[in-house]
Structures are given as structure tokens and as C-alpha cells.
C-alpha positions as CSV (number, residue, x, y, z in Angstrom):
1,M,120.8,-34.8,137.9
2,S,122.6,-34.2,140.5
3,T,122.0,-34.8,144.7
4,P,120.9,-32.5,147.2
5,P,123.9,-30.8,148.7
6,P,124.8,-32.2,152.3
7,N,123.6,-30.4,155.8
8,P,126.0,-29.5,158.1
9,A,123.8,-27.5,159.9
10,A,120.8,-29.5,160.7
11,N,121.1,-32.6,162.5
12,T,118.0,-34.6,161.7
13,S,117.0,-37.6,161.5
14,E,118.2,-39.9,158.1
15,N,114.8,-42.0,158.8
16,S,112.5,-39.1,158.9
17,T,109.3,-38.9,156.9
18,E,109.2,-35.4,157.1
19,P,110.1,-33.4,153.6
20,P,113.3,-31.5,153.2
21,R,112.6,-28.4,154.5
22,L,116.5,-26.9,155.0
23,K,118.6,-26.9,152.4
24,I,121.8,-26.1,152.9
25,V,124.6,-25.3,150.0
26,L,128.1,-25.3,151.6
27,A,130.2,-24.4,148.5
28,L,133.4,-24.7,151.6
29,I,131.6,-28.6,151.2
30,G,130.8,-31.5,149.3
31,T,129.7,-29.3,146.2
32,A,130.0,-32.6,144.6
33,G,126.5,-32.8,145.5
34,L,125.6,-29.9,142.9
35,V,127.4,-31.4,139.9
36,G,127.6,-35.2,140.5
37,A,129.8,-37.6,139.4
38,A,131.5,-35.4,136.3
39,F,132.9,-33.0,139.0
40,V,134.2,-36.1,141.6
41,A,135.4,-37.8,137.8
42,G,137.1,-34.1,136.2
43,V,137.9,-31.8,139.4
44,I,139.6,-33.1,141.7
45,P,142.2,-35.1,139.6
46,E,142.8,-31.9,138.3
47,V,143.6,-29.8,141.4
48,G,145.5,-33.2,142.5
49,K,148.0,-32.7,140.1
50,R,148.4,-28.7,139.9
51,L,148.9,-29.7,143.9
52,D,151.5,-32.1,143.0
53,N,153.0,-30.1,140.1
54,K,153.1,-27.1,142.9
55,A,156.2,-27.3,145.5
56,A,155.2,-26.6,148.7
57,P,156.1,-22.6,149.7
58,S,158.5,-22.0,151.9
59,V,157.0,-19.7,155.0
60,T,159.2,-17.5,156.5
61,A,157.7,-17.6,160.0
62,S,159.3,-14.3,161.4
63,S,157.9,-12.2,158.6
64,A,155.9,-9.5,159.9
65,K,153.5,-9.2,156.4
66,A,150.0,-8.5,156.7
67,C,147.6,-10.8,154.8
68,P,145.2,-9.4,152.6
69,G,141.6,-8.9,154.3
70,P,138.2,-9.6,153.0
71,S,135.7,-7.6,151.9
72,E,133.5,-5.6,154.7
73,P,132.4,-5.8,156.9
74,R,135.4,-8.6,158.7
75,T,135.7,-9.9,161.8
76,R,139.0,-11.4,162.9
77,A,138.1,-14.9,164.5
78,E,139.2,-16.4,167.5
79,V,141.6,-19.0,166.7
80,V,141.9,-22.5,169.3
81,P,144.9,-23.6,167.9
82,A,146.3,-27.7,168.4
83,R,149.6,-28.8,169.1
84,V,149.7,-32.2,167.5
85,P,153.0,-33.8,167.6
86,G,154.7,-35.0,164.1
87,V,153.7,-32.3,161.8
88,G,156.8,-29.5,162.9
89,E,155.2,-25.8,163.7
90,I,152.9,-25.2,160.6
91,G,149.5,-24.2,162.5
92,I,147.2,-21.4,162.1
93,K,148.1,-18.3,162.8
94,S,145.4,-15.7,161.8
95,V,141.8,-16.3,160.6
96,V,139.2,-13.1,159.0
97,Y,135.9,-13.7,158.1
98,S,133.2,-11.8,156.1
99,L,130.0,-13.2,156.2
100,K,126.7,-11.4,154.4
101,D,123.5,-12.5,153.7
102,G,121.9,-12.5,150.0
103,K,120.0,-14.4,147.6
104,T,120.5,-17.2,144.8
105,D,118.3,-18.5,142.3
106,T,116.4,-20.6,144.5
107,A,115.9,-18.9,148.0
108,P,118.3,-16.7,150.5
109,Q,121.8,-17.9,152.0
110,M,124.4,-16.8,153.5
111,F,128.1,-16.1,151.9
112,I,131.8,-16.3,153.6
113,E,135.0,-15.2,152.0
114,L,138.1,-15.9,154.3
115,T,141.3,-14.9,154.4
116,G,144.3,-16.5,156.9
117,Q,147.7,-16.9,158.0
118,L,149.5,-20.0,158.7
119,S,152.9,-20.7,160.9
120,G,155.5,-23.2,159.8
121,Q,155.8,-24.4,156.5
122,L,153.3,-27.2,154.4
123,P,154.9,-30.4,154.3
124,A,155.6,-30.8,150.7
125,D,153.5,-34.5,151.1
126,Q,150.7,-33.4,152.7
127,V,147.4,-30.7,151.0
128,L,145.5,-29.0,153.9
129,Y,141.7,-28.6,153.2
130,P,138.9,-26.7,155.4
131,F,136.0,-29.3,157.3
132,L,133.6,-27.1,158.6
133,W,131.8,-28.5,161.9
134,A,128.2,-26.9,163.5
135,D,128.3,-27.1,167.2
136,P,125.3,-29.3,168.5
137,E,125.0,-27.1,171.5
138,T,123.6,-23.6,169.4
139,R,120.7,-24.0,167.2
140,D,119.6,-21.9,164.0
141,S,116.9,-19.9,163.2
142,T,114.1,-21.4,161.6
143,P,110.8,-22.7,163.3
144,E,112.2,-26.1,163.8
145,H,115.2,-24.4,165.4
146,N,117.6,-27.1,164.5
147,P,120.9,-27.8,166.3
148,G,124.1,-28.3,164.9
149,S,125.0,-31.2,163.3
150,G,127.8,-31.7,165.2
151,R,130.1,-33.5,162.1
152,Y,132.5,-32.7,159.8
153,F,132.3,-31.8,156.4
154,W,135.4,-32.0,154.0
155,G,136.0,-29.1,151.7
156,R,137.2,-30.7,148.9
157,T,137.4,-28.6,146.3
158,V,139.1,-25.9,148.2
159,P,142.0,-26.5,149.5
160,V,144.4,-24.1,151.4
161,I,147.1,-22.9,149.4
162,P,149.5,-20.6,151.3
163,D,151.9,-18.1,149.5
164,R,155.9,-17.6,150.9
165,H,154.0,-15.2,154.0
166,G,151.5,-18.6,154.6
167,C,149.0,-16.2,153.7
168,W,145.7,-17.4,152.0
169,S,142.1,-16.2,150.7
170,Q,139.4,-17.9,149.4
171,P,136.6,-16.0,147.6
172,Q,132.9,-15.2,148.5
173,R,130.8,-18.7,148.3
174,L,127.9,-20.3,149.7
175,L,128.3,-21.3,153.4
176,A,124.5,-22.1,154.4
177,Y,121.2,-20.8,154.3
178,A,119.4,-18.2,155.4
179,G,117.8,-20.1,158.6
180,A,121.3,-21.3,159.8
181,H,121.5,-17.6,162.0
182,G,122.4,-18.7,165.6
183,L,124.8,-21.7,164.8
184,H,128.2,-21.9,166.2
185,F,130.9,-23.2,162.9
186,R,134.3,-24.1,163.6
187,L,136.1,-23.8,160.6
188,H,138.8,-26.4,160.7
189,L,141.6,-26.6,158.8
190,G,143.5,-30.4,158.6
191,L,146.5,-31.8,156.8
192,I,146.1,-35.0,154.5
193,P,148.9,-37.4,153.0
194,R,148.1,-37.4,149.4
195,A,148.0,-40.6,149.1
196,Q,144.9,-40.9,151.6
197,V,143.0,-38.5,149.2
198,P,141.0,-41.4,148.0
199,C,140.3,-42.6,151.7
200,L,138.4,-39.3,152.4
201,E,136.9,-39.5,148.8
202,R,135.5,-42.7,149.5
203,L,133.7,-41.7,153.2
204,V,132.1,-38.9,150.7
205,S,131.1,-40.8,147.5
206,S,128.5,-42.9,150.1
207,K,124.9,-41.0,150.5
208,Q,125.4,-40.8,154.3
209,G,128.7,-39.6,154.1
210,H,128.0,-37.1,151.5
211,E,124.8,-35.4,153.6
212,H,125.7,-36.2,156.9
213,G,129.3,-35.6,156.5
214,Q,132.2,-37.4,159.0
215,T,132.8,-38.3,162.8
216,Q,136.5,-37.7,163.9
217,D,136.9,-41.4,164.0
218,E,136.3,-41.7,160.6
219,L,138.8,-38.6,159.8
220,T,141.6,-40.1,162.1
221,G,141.2,-43.0,160.4
222,C,142.0,-41.5,156.9
223,N,145.0,-40.2,158.7
224,V,143.8,-36.4,158.6
225,T,145.2,-34.2,161.1
226,L,143.4,-31.2,162.4
227,L,145.3,-28.1,163.2
228,G,142.9,-26.2,165.4
229,Y,139.9,-24.6,164.2
230,A,138.6,-20.8,163.7
231,L,135.3,-19.8,165.7
232,I,132.5,-18.6,163.7
233,P,129.7,-17.5,165.4
234,T,126.4,-16.7,163.9
235,R,124.0,-14.6,165.7
236,P,120.1,-15.6,165.8
237,Y,117.1,-13.6,164.2
């Protein structure tokens, strides 16, 4: 049986005796909770193999090519870049997203579709992944008005792979429970040395790490370099 998916939105106590009331399904992050150990043992090494066998694309920074956008309605995110020494000129040039409400077999959910563009060149010995963070200064629209968790959740199954123009895209996937409206999310992009991916795997292999995400210090301990983030606010009901 698969373990419950992690919840980057609700900042609830791990020792609470209340029944779980907010189920977040975050396909950007932690889908290992849905498919269990078979996913970790099978899919992640295969993703690593594909990346290892594919040379890092050479991004033409001066290219005026417009990257394809997501489906309507679409929003161009406000991007907050981070100037990080030692990573060359790679950075987040743009992120465009489309948020929609929908329903799975079990409950209403919030869905997201993403496209973006990078500047600079992805180092050949590193991988780029999304990390989702929910602002603890914002609250959802459930009766409990839970705040964001303020922790990072690794998008382990969805590496960001740019083309030669720096364009990348990710199809529509589950973001959060429908009651998460009101939370403000930050979509971080983080560089990780390929040799350090097992370090992140160890962090998310524990129940605490899987369900409650990671701190910035834990990411730093795995040599994750955050390149900045895109703001994805949602409106409360």
C-alpha cells in the first residue's frame, strides 16, 4: 500500500491527534508517496540514466525565440532571481503558469501547467529540479485556515530539461487540494550535482522528510543551489 502524499501547504503538528483533514496531492513534488518504493527503485534511476546520457544543451542567451506557453488562462509569474556565485550565467528568465480547479476520483484538486525559459547554460555535471514552498504568512480557505508550511518539497520526478533556447515545459499536473486557495506558493529551481541526488533521496526517504519537506539548511547540506523562484499566488474563496 502506498503512503499518503506529503502536504507542503498545511503547517500542522506532526504529533496532533486530529485525523488528517487536508490531503494534498502534489505531482510536482513527492509522488513517491503515491506509488511507494517501486517508484523510488525503478523510475528515479531511469530518469538519472536519461539525463546522464544526454548532453547539456547550449542555450543561446541572445535568442529572441518565444517559448510556447501553457493553456489558457495563463499568468506570467513574477520572477525573483538569485545571484549565485560559481554557477555561471544560468538563471530563471521567465515562468508562465496556468492554474485550474478540477476533480480526481477522490476529491476536488488544484492543477497547474508550467512553461518557462532559462538564461545561461545548464552545467553538464548538474541537474535542475523544481522545489515548491508555501508561504507561512498566507493561509488556505479551509475552516482551519492552515498556513503554508514554509518548507521545501523536491519535484523528484520532474527535472527541468531546457532545449537549446532555454525553453522548458511541464504538462498539467496536480498541485494541491482545492482548499489550498489563499496560499502563496514559490516555485524554486534548484541546481543539484548529479552525485548529490542520493543525498536528497535519503532526506525524502524518511516519513518526516517525505510528509513535511526539507529546510533550506538540509538542501544546502546536499549542495542544492537555488537559482531564485517564481511567485504563484492563489486567491482565497
